[in-house]
FIVEXKOL-950306 format. One record per atom (N, C-alpha, C, CB): x, y, z. Coordinates in steps of 0.2 Angstrom, whole numbers, plus 2048, in hexadecimal, padded with zeros to 3 digits. Last residue first. Glycine has a CB too. Layout:
% residues N
XYZ;...
This chain:
% residues 383
BF02297FC;BED2297F7;BEB2227F4;BF222C7F3;BEB22B80D;BEF228808;BEC229802;BF0220809;BE923B814;BE6234812;BEA23280C;BDD235810;BEE243824;BEE24181D;BEC23A81B;BF524281A;BE2243830;BE824582E;BE9244826;BED241831;BD1249836;BD7245833;BDD247831;BD524282D;BD3251847;BD2250841;BD524D83C;BD125483F;BCF255857;BD1250853;BCD25084B;BD0249857;BD326685B;BCE260858;BD225B856;BC9262853;BDF26B869;BDD26A861;BD8264861;BE326885C;BD8271877;BDB26C874;BD926C86C;BD9267878;BDA284879;BD427D87A;BD9278876;BCA27F875;BE328D878;BDE28C87E;BDA28787F;BDA29187F;BF0292874;BEE28B873;BE928A878;BF3285874;BF32A186B;BF229E870;BF029786F;BEE2A2873;BF62A9860;BEE2A8862;BEE2A4869;BE92A585C;C032AA85F;BFE2B085F;BF72B0860;BFE2B4859;C0929E860;C0C2A3864;C072A9865;C132A6862;C02297854;C0129685C;C0229C861;C0629085E;C0629A848;C0029F84B;BFF29D852;BF829F847;C11291846;C11298844;C0C29C847;C1029983D;C0C283848;C1328684C;C1328E84A;C1A28284A;C0028383F;C00282847;C0728584B;C00279848;C03285832;C00289836;C0128983D;BF9289835;C0827882D;C0A27E82C;C09284831;C0827F826;BFF26F832;C0726D834;C0A274832;C0B26782F;BF427482A;BF4274832;BFB272834;BEE26F836;BF627181D;BF5278820;BF5277828;BED27A81F;BF826381C;BFE26781C;BFD26E81D;C00267816;BEB25F820;BF025C824;BF6261823;BF3254823;BE4264815;BE326681C;BE9265821;BDC26281F;BEA25D80A;BEA26480B;BEA267812;BE5266808;BE525180E;BEB25280E;BED25980E;BEE24F807;BD725380E;BDA250813;BE0252813;BDA249812;BD62567FF;BD325A805;BD725A80C;BCB258806;BDA24B7F8;BDE2517F8;BDC2567FD;BDF2557F2;BD02427FC;BD72417FE;BDB2477FD;BDA23B7F9;BC52487F5;BC52477FD;BCC2477FF;BC0241800;BCA2487E8;BC924E7EB;BC924D7F3;BC32517E9;BCA2397E6;BD023E7E5;BD02457E9;BCF23F7DD;BBC2387E6;BC02357EB;BC72387EB;BC122E7E9;BB723F7DC;BB52417E2;BBA23E7E7;BAF2407E3;BBC2387D1;BC023F7D3;BBD2407D9;BBF2447CE;BB622C7D2;BBD22C7D3;BC02337D5;BC12297CD;BA922F7D0;BAC22D7D7;BB222E7D9;BAB2277D9;BAB2327C2;BAA2387C7;BAB2367CE;BA423B7C5;BAE2267BE;BB322C7BC;BB22317C1;BB222F7B4;BA321F7C0;BA921D7C2;BAE2237C2;BAA2177BE;B9A2237B9;B992257BF;B9F2247C3;B932217C2;B9F22B7A9;B9D2267AE;B9D2277B5;BA22217AD;B9F23A7A4;B9E2337A0;B9A22C7A4;BA523079D;BA32467A9;B9C2427AB;B9A23C7A9;B982457AA;BAE2477A3;BAE2477A9;BA92447AD;BAE24C7AB;BA9249795;BAF244797;BAE24379F;BB6248796;BA0253796;B9E24D795;BA3246796;B9C24E78D;BAA25D797;BA525C79D;BA225579C;B9F26279E;BB025D78A;BB425B791;BAF25A797;BBA263794;BA525F783;BA9259782;BAD257788;BAD25977B;BA326D787;B9D268788;BA0261786;B97269782;BAF272780;BAD272788;BA826E78A;BAB27A78A;BAD271774;BB426D778;BB226D77F;BBC271777;BA2278771;BA2271770;BA726D773;BA326E76A;BA8285772;BA2283776;BA227B776;B9C286773;BB8289774;BB428776F;BAE282774;BB8282768;BBF293782;BBF28C77D;BB828D779;BBE284782;BBC29E789;BC02A0783;BBF29977E;BC82A3784;BBA29A795;BB429D792;BB72A078A;BB02A4797;BC128A799;BC1292799;BBC294794;BC8296796;BC327F7A6;BC22807A0;BC128879F;BBB27C79D;BCA2747B2;BCA27B7B1;BC827B7A8;BD227F7B3;BC526A7BF;BC626A7B9;BC62717B6;BC22677B5;BCC26A7D0;BC726D7CB;BC926C7C5;BC42747CB;BD32697DC;BD22647D8;BCC2657D2;BD225D7DD;BD42757E1;BCE2727E4;BCD26C7E0;BC82777E3;BDF27A7DE;BDF2797E6;BD92757E7;BDF27F7EA;BDB27F7D3;BE02797D3;BE12777D9;BE727B7D0;BD528C7D5;BD12847D5;BD627E7D4;BCB2837CF;BDE2967D3;BDC2947DA;BD928D7DA;BD729A7DD;BDE2997C6;BE32957C9;BE22927D0;BE92987C9;BD52A37C3;BD429B7C2;BD82977C5;BD42997BD;BD72B07C3;BD62AC7C9;BD62A57C9;BD12AD7CC;BD72B67B6;BDE2B37B9;BDC2AF7C0;BE32BB7BA;BC82B17AF;BCD2B57B1;BD22B37B5;BCA2BA7B5;BBF2A77AD;BBE2AD7A9;BC32B27AB;BB62AF7AA;BBB2957AD;BC029A7AD;BBF2A27A9;BC72967AB;BB128C7B3;BB128F7AC;BB52967AD;BA92907AA;BB627D7BC;BB52837BD;BB52867B3;BBC2867C3;BAE2707C2;BB22737BC;BB02797BB;BB026F7B6;BB02657D1;BAC26C7CE;BB026C7C7;BAE2747D4;BA92587DD;BAD25B7D7;BAA2617D4;BAE2547D0;BA625B7ED;BA325A7E7;BA725D7E3;B9C25B7E7;BAA25C7FB;BAB2567F7;BA82557F1;BAA2507FC;BA9268801;BA3262803;BA425D800;B9C265802;BB32707FB;BB326E802;BAF269804;BB1273806;BAD26F7EE;BB326C7EF;BB326A7F7;BB92707ED;BA42797F0;BA22737ED;BA826E7F0;BA02737E5;BAD2837F3;BA82827F8;BA527B7F6;BA22887F9;BB42857E6;BB72837ED;BB22817F2;BBC2897F0;BA92897DC;BAD2837DC;BB12817E3;BB22857D7;BA82947E4;BA12907E3;BA42897E2;B9C2937DB;BB329B7E1;BB12997E8;BAA2957E8;BB129F7EC;BB229D7D3;BB92997D7;BB62987DD;BC029D7D8;BA729D7C8;BA82A07D0;BAD29B7D3;BA12A07D4;BA22987BD;BA729C7BD;BA929F7C4;BA62A27B8;B9E2857BD;B9C28C7BD;BA32917BD;B9728D7C4;B972767C3;B992797BE;B992827BF;B972777B8;B972687CD;B9526F7CD;B9A2737C8;B952717D3;B8F2597D2;B9425C7CE;B922637CD;B9425A7C8;B872557DB;B8C2507D8;B912537D4;B8724A7D4;B7F25E7E8;B8125D7E3;B872587E1;B822627E1;B7E2627F6;B7825E7F3;B7925B7EB;B722627F3;B8726A7FA;B882637FB;B8325F7F8;B89261803;B832777F6;B882727F2;B8926B7F3;B8F2757F2;B7B279801;B7827A7FB;B7E2767F6;B762837F8;B8527980C;B7F27380C;B7C273804;B79276813;B8C283808;B8F27D809;B8A27880A;B9327D810;B8528E808;B8728C802;B8A285802;B8B2917FE;B84293816;B7E28E812;B8128C80B;B76293811;B8C29D816;B8D296819;B89290817;B8B296820;B882A9811;B8C2A680E;B8D29E810;B922A980E;B772AC811;B7C2AA815;B802A7811;B792A681A;B6E2AE806;B712B4808;B762B280C;B6D2B880B;B6E2A37F9;B6B2A57FF;B712AB802;B6B29E804;B6529B7EA;B692A17EC;B682A27F4;B662A87E9;B612927DB;B622937E3;B672997E4;B6528C7E7;B5428E7D1;B5A2927D1;B5B2947D9;B592997CC;B512817C7;B502837CD;B552877CE;B4F27D7D2;B4C2827B5;B5027F7BB;B4F2837C0;B5827F7BB;B452887AB;B452827AB;B4927F7B1;B462807A4;B4A2957A9;B442937AD;B4328D7AF;B3F2957AA;B5729C7A8;B572957A8;B502957AD;B5E2937AB;B552A97A7;B592A77A3;B5829E7A2;B612AA7A4;B4E2AE7B3;B4C2B07AC;B4F2AB7A8;B4E2B77AB;B562AB7BD;B502A87BC;B4D2A87B6;B4D2AA7C1;B622B37BB;B622AA7BA;B5B2A87BA;B662A67BF;B5C2C07BD;B5E2BE7B7;B5F2B57B5;B662C17B6;B592BE7CA;B542BF7C6;B562BE7BF;B512C67C6;B672BD7D1;B622B77D1;B5D2B87CC;B5E2B87D8;B712C47D1;B722BF7CB;B6B2BC7CB;B772BB7CC;B702CC7DC;B6F2CF7D6;B6F2CB7CF;B732D47D5;B742C47E7;B6E2C57E5;B6C2C87DE;B6C2C97E9;B812B77E2;B7F2BE7E3;B782C07E1;B842C27DF;B822AA7DE;B852AC7E5;B842B37E8;B8A2AC7E4;B7729D7D8;B792A57D7;B7C2A77E0;B712AA7D5;B7628F7CF;B762927D5;B792997D5;B7B28E7DA;B692847C8;B6E28A7C8;B7028D7CE;B6C28F7C4;B682727C4;B672787C9;B6C27D7C7;B662767D0;B622647BE;B682697BC;B6526F7BF;B6926A7B5;B612527C1;B602587C3;B6525E7C2;B5E2577C8;B632487B3;B6624B7BA;B612517BA;B6E24E7BA;B5D2427A7;B5F23E7AC;B632407B2;B622397A9;B5924E7A0;B5524879F;B572437A5;B57244798;B632587A2;B5D2587A6;B592527A5;B5925E7A4;B6F258799;B6F2547A0;B682537A4;B762577A5;B6D25F78E;B6F25878D;B6E254793;B7625778C;B6726B792;B6326878E;B6626178D;B6226C787;B7026F79C;B6926E79D;B6626A798;B6627579E;B7B272793;B7B26C798;B7426B79B;B8126D79E;B7627B78B;B79275787;B7827078D;B82277782;B75286793;B6F283790;B6F27E78D;B6D28778B;B82287796;B7D28479D;B77282799;B7C28A7A4;B8828D78C;B8B28778E;B84284793;B92289791;B8129A78B;B80294785;B8228D788;B85296780;B852A0796;B7E29E795;B7D299791;B792A3793;B9429F795;B9229B79A;B8929A799;B9429F7A2;B952A978A;B972A2789;B9329D78E;B9F2A2789;B8F2B4790;B8B2B278A;B8D2AB789;B8E2B7783;B982B679A;B922B579C;B8E2B3797;B8F2B979F;BA32B8792;BA32B4797;B9D2B2798;BA52B679C;BA02C678C;BA22BF788;BA12B978C;BAA2BF785;B9D2CE798;B982CC793;B9A2C678E;B952D278E;BA62C87A6;BA62CC79F;BA12CA79B;BAD2CA79C;B9E2C87B6;BA32C67B1;BA32C97AB;BA32BF7B0;B9B2D17C6;B992CE7BF;BA02CC7BA;B952D57BB;BA12D47D2;B9C2CF7D2;B9B2CD7CB;B952D17D5;BA82E07CF;BAB2DB7D3;BA82D57D3;BAB2DC7D8;B992EA7CD;BA02E97CB;BA42E37D0;BA32F07CC;B8B2E07CB;B8D2E67CE;B952E37CD;B8B2E77D7;B842D87BE;B842D97C4;B892DE7C6;B842D37C8;B842D47B0;B7F2D97B2;B812DB7B9;B772D67B3;B892C97AC;B8D2CE7AA;B892D57AB;B8F2CD7A2;B8A2BA7B7;B862C07B3;B8B2C57B2;B812C47B7;B882A97B9;B8E2AE7B8;B8B2B37B4;B952AC7B5;B8329B7C4;B812A07BF;B882A67BF;B792A47C0;B8928B7C4;B892927C8;B872967C2;B912957CB;B7F27D7C3;B822817C0;B822887C3;B802807B8;B8026C7CA;B7F2737CB;B832777C7;B822757D2;B7825D7C8;B7D2607C6;B7B2697C9;B7F25F7BE;B7424D7CE;B722547CF;B782587CD;B702567D5;B7A2417CC;B722417CC;B702487CB;B6E23D7D4;B852367C9;B8323D7C6;B7C23D7C7;B8623F7BC;B8922D7D8;B8822E7D0;B872347CF;B822297CC;B8D22F7E5;B8B2277E3;B8A2287DA;B832247E9;B962377F0;B942377EA;B932317E8;B9723A7E5;B9523E800;B972387FC;B942377F6;B96232800;B9B24E805;B96249802;B992437FF;B9324D7FB;BA5251814;BA425180C;B9E24C80B;BAA24F807;BAA252820;BA3254820;BA2254817;BA125C824;BB724F822;BB2249824;BAA24C823;BB324782C;BBC25E825;BBF257822;BBA253825;BC7255825;BB026B824;BB6266828;BB8261824;BB526482F;BAF277819;BAC27081C;BB226E81F;BA926A816;BB9280816;BB2283818;BAE27D81C;BAE286812;BC427B810;BC3279817;BBD27D81A;BCA27981C;BC6282803;BC427B803;BC327780A;BC9277800;BC928F808;BC228D805;BC0285806;BC128E7FE;BD6291806;BD228D80C;BCC28C80C;BD2290812;BDE28A7F9;BDA2907FC;BD528D801;BD62937F6;BED2807FA;BE72827F8;BE32877FB;BE327D7F8;BFC2887FA;BF92847FD;BF02857FB;BFB284804;C0D28D7FA;C0728D7F7;C032877F9;C0928D7F0;C13297805;C13291803;C0D2907FF;C1428C809;C212A580A;C1A2A2807;C1A29C805;C172A5801;C2D2AB80C;C2A2A680F;C232A280F;C2B2A8815;C2F2B6804;C2C2B780C;C2B2B180F;C252BB80C;C312B17F8;C362B37FC;C342B6804;C3A2B87F8;C262B07F4;C292A97F5;C2F2AC7FA;C2B2A37EC;C1B2B87EF;C1E2B87F5;C222B27F8;C182BA7FB;C1A2B77E1;C1B2BE7E5;C1E2BD7EB;C142C17E6;C182AA7E1;C1D2AC7DD;C1F2B37DF;C1B2AC7D6;C0B2A97E7;C112A47E8;C182A87E6;C1029E7E3;C032AF7DD;C052B27E4;C0A2AE7E7;BFF2B27E9;C042A87D2;C052AF7D2;C072B27D8;C002B27CF;BFF29B7D8;C0629C7D5;C072A37D4;C072987CF;BF329B7E4;BF429C7DE;BFC29C7DE;BF12A27DC;BF229D7F3;BED2987EF;BEF2987E8;BE629B7EF;BFF29E7FF;BFC2A17F9;BF729C7F6;C022A27F4;C022A3810;C0029E80B;BFD2A1805;BFB29980D;C0B2A881D;C092A9816;C072A4812;C0E2AD812;C0E2AE82D;C0D2A8828;C092AB823;C0B2A282B;C132B9832;C142B4837;C132AE832;C0F2B683E;C1A2C7827;C152C2829;C172BC82D;C122C1824;C232D0824;C242CE82B;C1F2C982D;C232D482E;C212D3816;C272CF818;C272CD81F;C2D2D3816;C142D9819;C152D2816;C1A2CF816;C142D2810;C192E681C;C142E2821;C132DB81F;C0C2E5821;C202EA811;C232E9818;C1F2E581C;C232EF81B;C162E9807;C1D2E5807;C1F2E480D;C232E9803;C0E2F480B;C0C2ED80B;C112E880B;C092EC805;C162FF80C;C132FD812;C112F6812;C0F301813;C193017FE;C1F2FF803;C1C2FC809;C25305804;C0E2F97F2;C0F2FE7F7;C152FD7FB;C083007FB;C152EE7E6;C112F07EC;C132F67F0;C122EA7F1;C1E2ED7DB;C182EF7DC;C132F17DF;C152ED7DA;C282E57E1;C292EC7E1;C232F07DE;C302EE7DC;C242D97E1;C242DB7E7;C252E37E6;C2A2D87ED;C192D67D3;C1F2D77D6;C1F2D97DC;C232DA7D2;C0C2CA7CC;C0E2D17D0;C172D17D2;C0A2D27D7;C002C37C1;C072C37C4;C092CA7C7;C0D2C07BD;BF02C37C6;BF42C37C1;BFB2C37C4;BF22C97BE;BE72C17D1;BE32C07CA;BE92C07C4;BDE2C67C8;BEB2B97E0;BEC2BE7DB;BE92BD7D4;BF32BE7DB;BE82B47F1;BE82B37EB;BEA2B97E7;BE42B17E9;BEA2AC801;BEA2B17FD;BEC2B17F7;BEC2B67FF;BEB2A480C;BE72A1805;BE62A8801;BE029D807;BEE2AF818;BED2A7817;BE92A6811;BE92A481E;BFB2B7820;BF72B8819;BF52AF817;BFE2BD812;BFC2C082F;BFC2B982B;BF72BA825;BFB2B282F;C052C983B;C002CA835;C012C3832;C032CF830;C052D3849;C082CE846;C022CD841;C092C884A;C092E6849;C032E084A;C052DA846;BFC2E3848;C112F2849;C142EB849;C0F2E584B;C192EB84D;C0B2FD849;C092FA850;C0D2F3850;C002FA851;C0D30083B;C0F306841;C0E302847;C0930C842;C082F6833;C0F2F9834;C122FC83A;C102FD82F;BFB2F6838;BFF2F0838;C062F2838;BFE2EB832;BF7303833;BF630083A;BFA2FB83B;BF02FF83B;BF9303826;BFD307829;BFD305831;BFB30F828;BEF2F8821;BF82F8820;BFC2FC826;BF92FC819;BE42FF824;BE62FA828;BEE2F8827;BE22F5827;BE330A81B;BE430C822;BE6306826;BDD30E825;BE4302810;BE9307810;BE9307818;BE730E80C;BDA2F980C;BDE2F7810;BE42FB812;BDF2F180E;BD42FF801;BCF2FE806;BD22FD80B;BCA2F9804;BDE3017F7;BDC3057FB;BD7305800;BDA3097F7;BE92F17F7;BE42F67F4;BE22FC7FA;BDC2F37F3;BE92E07FC;BEC2E77FC;BE72EB7F9;BF32E77F7;BE22D57FC;BE62D5802;BEA2DC801;BEB2CD802;BD72CE7F2;BD82D67F4;BDC2D77FB;BD12DA7F4;BD72C37EE;BDB2C67EB;BDC2CD7ED;BDA2C67E4;BD42B87FE;BD22BC7F9;BD82BF7F5;BCF2C17FB;BD82B280E;BD72B1806;BD82B7803;BCE2AE804;BD92BE81A;BD52B8819;BD32B6812;BD02BA81E;BE62C3823;BE32C481B;BE02BE819;BE82C5816;BE42C6833;BE52C182E;BE22C3828;BE12BC831;BEE2CC841;BEA2CE83C;BEA2C9836;BEC2D4839;BED2CA852;BEF2C784D;BEB2CA846;BEF2C084E;BE82D285D;BEE2CE85E;BF12CB858;BED2C9863;BE02E185E;BE32DC85A;BE92D985B;BE32DF854;BE12EC867;BDA2E6868;BDC2E1864;BD32E8865;BEA2F5865;BEB2EF869;BE62EA86A;BEB2F186E;BE42FD85C;BE72F8859;BE92F285E;BEB2FB855;BD4303860;BDB303863;BDE2FD85F;BDB30386B;BCB30A851;BCB305857;BD230585B;BCB2FD855;BC7312847;BCA31584D;BCA311853;BC731B84F;BC230A83D;BC930B83C;BCB310843;BCA30E835;BBB2F9843;BBB301841;BC2304842;BB7304845;BB52E983F;BBB2EF842;BBB2F683E;BC32EC840;BA42E8840;BAB2E583F;BAF2EB841;BAB2E3836;B952E983F;B982E6844;B9E2E3843;B942E2846;B922FA838;B932F3838;B972EF83D;B962F1833;B92308839;B8D30483E;B8E2FC83E;B8730683C;B9B31583A;B9C30F839;B9930A83C;BA130E839;B98327836;B9832183A;B9831B836;B9132183F;B9032D827;B9232F82E;B92327832;B8C335832;B8E32F819;B9232981C;B9532A822;B96325818;B87339814;B8F33B815;B92335819;B8F34381A;B7B333812;B7F33680C;B8633880D;B7C33C80A;B7632E81E;B77329818;B7B32D813;B6F326815;B7633B826;B7B334828;B7C32F821;B7732E82E;B6D345824;B73344820;B7733F820;B77349821;B6534382F;B62343827;B67342822;B5F34A825;B6D348839;B6A340839;B6833F831;B6333E83E;B6E354836;B7434F836;B72349835;B7835083C;B6235A839;B65359833;B6B355831;B6735D831;B5F356846;B5B353842;B5F35483A;B54356843;B6B351852;B6935784D;B65353848;B7035C849;B79347853;B7434A856;B72350851;B7734D85C;B82338853;B8033D850;B7A341853;B7F33B849;B9132D85A;B8933085A;B88336855;B88334861;B9C329853;B97324858;B91327858;B9A324860;BA532D846;BA132E84A;B9D32984D;B9F333847;BAF32783C;BB0326843;BAB329848;BB7328844;BAB32E830;BA9326831;BA9324838;BAE32282E;BAF33B82F;BA8338831;BA8332833;BA433882F;BBA33B828;BBB33B830;BB433A832;BBD342832;BC033081D;BBA33481F;BB9334826;BB333381C;BCB327819;BCC32E819;BC533281B;BCE330812;BC531B819;BC931D81F;BCC32481F;BCF31981F;BBF31980D;BBB31A814;BBE31D819;BB9314817;BC3318801;BC531D804;BC231E80B;BC5324800;BBC30C7FB;BC430C7FB;BC73127FF;BC730C7F4;BAF308808;BB230A801;BB930B802;BAE3127FF;BAA2FD812;BB0300812;BB230280B;BB42FD815;B9C2FA810;B9F2FC816;BA62FF818;B9E2F781A;B9B2F9803;B962FD806;B982FF80D;B902F9807;BA52EF800;BA62F67FD;BA02FA800;BA62F67F5;BAC2E680D;BA62E7809;BA62EE806;B9E2E580E;BB52E3815;BB72E7811;BB22E880A;BBE2E580F;BB72E3827;BB12E1821;BB42E581B;BA92E4824;BBF2DA831;BC02E182D;BBC2E0827;BC82E2829;BBA2D1840;BBA2D2837;BBB2D9836;BB32D0833;BBF2C684B;BBD2CC849;BBD2CD842;BC12D284C;BBE2B8856;BBF2BB84F;BBB2C184E;BBC2B784B;BC62B5864;BC12B9862;BC22BB85B;BC12BF866;BCC2A4866;BCD2AB865;BC72AE865;BD12AD85E;BD6297866;BD029886A;BCF29F86A;BCF296872;BDE28985E;BDE29085F;BD7292863;BDE295857;BDF27C85B;BDE27E862;BDD284863;BE427C865;BDF27884E;BE6277851;BE627A858;BEA27B84D;BD227C84A;BD527484A;BDB27384E;BD5270843;BD2289849;BCE28684F;BD127F84F;BC728684F;BD928B83D;BDB28F843;BD928B849;BD7297843;BD0284834;BD6282835;BD928583B;BDA28382F;BC328B836;BC4284838;BCA281838;BC1280834;BC7297831;BC5296838;BC628F83A;BBE29983A;BC9295824;BCF297828;BCD29682F;BD129F828;BBC29181F;BC328C81F;BC828F824;BC628C816;BB629D822;BB4297826;BB9292824;BAC295825;BBC2A5819;BBF2A6820;BBC2A1824;BBE2AF823;BB82A080D;BBF29F80E;BBF2A1816;BC42A480A;BAA2A580D;BAB29D80E;BB329C80F;BA9299806;BAC2B180D;BA92AF813;BAA2A6813;BA12B1814;BB02B3800;BB52B6805;BB22B380C;BB42BF805;BA42AE7F9;BAB2AB7F8;BAF2AD7FE;BAE2AD7F0;B9A2B87F9;B9A2B17FD;BA02AD7FD;B962AB7FB;B9D2C87FB;B9F2C27F7;BA02BC7FB;BA52C37F3;B942CE804;B962D07FE;B982CC7FA;B9A2D47FF;B922CA811;B8C2CD80D;B8D2D0808;B892D1810;BA22D0816;B9C2CD819;B962CF814;B9B2CF820;BB32CC813;BAD2D0811;BA72CC815;BAD2D0808;BC32CF81D;BBE2CC818;BB82CF816;BBC2C681B;BD02CD827;BCE2D1821;BC92CD81C;BD32D481D;BCE2CA838;BCE2C6831;BCB2CB82C;BCA2BF830;BD62CA847;BD22CF842;BD22CB83B;BD62D5841;BD52C1856;BD72C1850;BD32C584B;BD72BC84F;BD82C3867;BD42C6862;BD72C585C;BD32CD863;BDA2B7875;BDD2BC86F;BD82BD86A;BE22B986B;BD62B8885;BD42B687F;BD72BA879;BCD2B687E;BE12B6893;BDE2BB88E;BDC2B8888;BE32C088D;BDC2A989E;BE12AB899;BDD2B0894;BE42A5895;BD82A78AF;BD62A78A7;BDC2AB8A4;BCD2AC8A6;BDD29B8BA;BDF2A28B7;BDC2A28B2;BE52A48B6;
């Protein structure tokens, strides 16, 4: 007898923020490792696909248009929803479990219609690896958001802000699932300091992608100093996560190879080639940690707490530049120190993987089914 395959709907973005896709890779690895077999569907929060008020536009749900004039107006009126993702007029019965996949954007106008659907149809919901950039209270949430969150079947927070917010709902604080974008056993073996990656941060990009002018100026000066100090005995390369950053990075750092890829999953292979990663992108540090590469975050906002789950060293763009360089020198002073950091990261990842699986398995199994044998994955690794 063929068992009905479950449909899981994940709130994420596609071709917008590579970090969101890296988080989702980790969640999918976790779910599948405990035997869940399902159809993954995404609700795409990409600003071009789902503007904050998209659900209020009656033209979005038109499946066909006719007439030359209307066809010409389609791009201007946002007629139709052509992305291969969840649409607001779909039957809620199609969704067996809704998963807020990481991200600080687990509430807001883009999700208004989703929360109404979840609440009205009592759809099971899980919040996996969600975060916040600042402290919040339950009273600050819209009532519908608080109601849905209070009924969540599973909730994990990636930072202390979110854990404090949802502790009364049974939340547990665990690392961001981006740590598992590469499965345990797929990490790089580091033998010394040979290649350094500097993640570019720009104040010229689009909203939600850019950092402040002050942070950008600090990071640019810092990187020039690192390139000057390390390039004699290490390869130093620049990484861009967003296409708009690429021309600026090539102009600012002509002496370095500048890397970018449209495919978020490819960043795992890119970061796997380095021995140390430095930069302001939280999920650049997370992707590197996933493949066993230690990271140093240059913190510039409240999301920095997330990288504690990656065993990353945290510096801030408000520090004195010379002190930041001293801290980096201390981490990279000896090969033994770097190797020890990489070894601790690998053990931390294996331990966190086991904790996550132990927490999630009994909670999500009734909703996703156990249609295949759980994969054999490493359990906790002794310190």
